[in-house]
N, C-alpha and C positions, 0 to 999 in steps of 0.2 A: 280290638276296634276294628270296624271294616275300615278297605281305605277307603271307600265311598263317604265314609265318615269322617275320616281323617282331611279328608278333599271342603266339605263340605265345610269343617271347622277352622280348615284355613285361610279358606274363603271368606267368612264371615269374621275375622280378624283381621285380614288384610285389608278389605271395604270401611269397614268399621273404624281401625285406623288411621291410614293410609287416605282412606275415601274423606277423612277429618281433617287431615290433614294438607290436601288438595282446596277442598274448595278453602279453608283459611287463607292456603296460598290467594288464593285468584279473588278473594274480597276484600285482601290487604294489598294488592299488588303495587300501590305506592307507597307502603310504608317504608320506605328506607328512604325517602326523603322527607317523610313527617319527622320520623328517628334523627335524622340527621339535624333537622332545623328546630329540633325543640329543644330548649334549657335542660342539659343531664348531670347528674351527680357526677363526681370524680371517680366514681369507683363503674362506670356507666361499660359494658362492652361496647365495642364494635357492634354494629350493625351486621356485619359479614358472617358474624358467629353462629349466630338468630335460625338460620334455616340447619344448618347442622348439627347444632343442641337439640333442636325439634324433631331434626329427621331422625337422629338416636334414642331421641324420647315415645315418639312414636312407634320404632322398629322395637324396644321394650314392651311398649303396651301389645300389640301383637302377638309378640310370642307370649304375655303374659294370658291375656285372651287366650289362645290356640290351647294352652296348659288350661285353662280352668271351662272349656266347653269341652275338653276328652278326659276332664277328671269326674267323679263321678259323684264329687262331695256334697254335701245335704243342703250348704248354704249356693251351690251353685245359681241359684236362677238369682235370688240379692246379688252376690257378686257383678254377677249378670247386669240385671236393675242397676247396679248406681253406678257399672260401666259407663252403659248405655245412656244412662240419663245423664250425666258427667261430659259428654260428649258436647253436647248442644252449647253449654255452658263455655264450655275451653273456647267452641268455634266463635259465640258472640265476644265475646270479650279482643279482638283483636280487632273486629266493630265500633266494637265502644273506644278502646285507644285508639286508632289508626285514623278511621272514618270519618267519627265524630268527634275527633279528639277530645273527650271529656272524659279526664283524667282521674277525675273524684269519683263519676260512676264506675270506668273501670278497677281503682283502684277497692269498691265494696265488693266490685263483681268477681275479683280477683280474689279478694276475701272467701266465695262464698264455692270456687273451684278449686281452693285450697283446701275447707272445708269438707269437697265433695270427693277430691284425691285423697283422705287424709280416710274419710270415713269407706272408698272403694279399697285401698288398701288393708285396712283390717281387715273387712271384709274377704278379700281374696287372703289375705293369712288365714285365715281358718276353711278356706279350702287347698288352697297350696302356698305353701309356704317360699319355693321357688317362685312363683307368682308373683306375690306378694314383694320381695325382695329385691326384685328387678324393675321395680315400679320407685325404687329406692332415688336413683336420678330425676326424676319424675318430681317430686316430693320438693326437693332440696333446688331443684329449679324452680319451681314456684314460688318457693318462697323466699329465693331471689330473689323472683320477677315482680315478686308483691312490695319486696323493699324498693326495689327500681320503682316501682309504680306509686308508689306514694311516695317518692323522693321528688319523682316526674312532677305529679300533683301540687309540691311545694312548690317548687322552681318556675313553672310554669301559671300562677294563679294570676 
């Protein structure tokens, strides 16, 4: 692979992943106070852990996307299409949950996000197993977040 292609793929992976993370952070700037003020279940983590976990997840996402971009798998376009389709869904969840504080809609939205992530991982697996395995923390975190979101919705009705 040419050096220029490596740079291009790296830029796409980093900008798409960390760009989404950055825009999400900007869109939900006051999320810490919202999170602290709502009723939460006993298993809810401290709000300070979220940026750390999401930073790791978005880094692993960027690595996976770089692997898929630089590989020649026949389903590469499908895998990347699902990846890029899921990014706005990921971004909008924070707005629905923190800005709108519509916990029911956020729960339904995170179910959509989780389905897209699982589908993305399935397509990543066909293209490159390592790229798929790197998404395991993402799947597990969003599964946990789904249960947390449901609990918050129930507690704050």
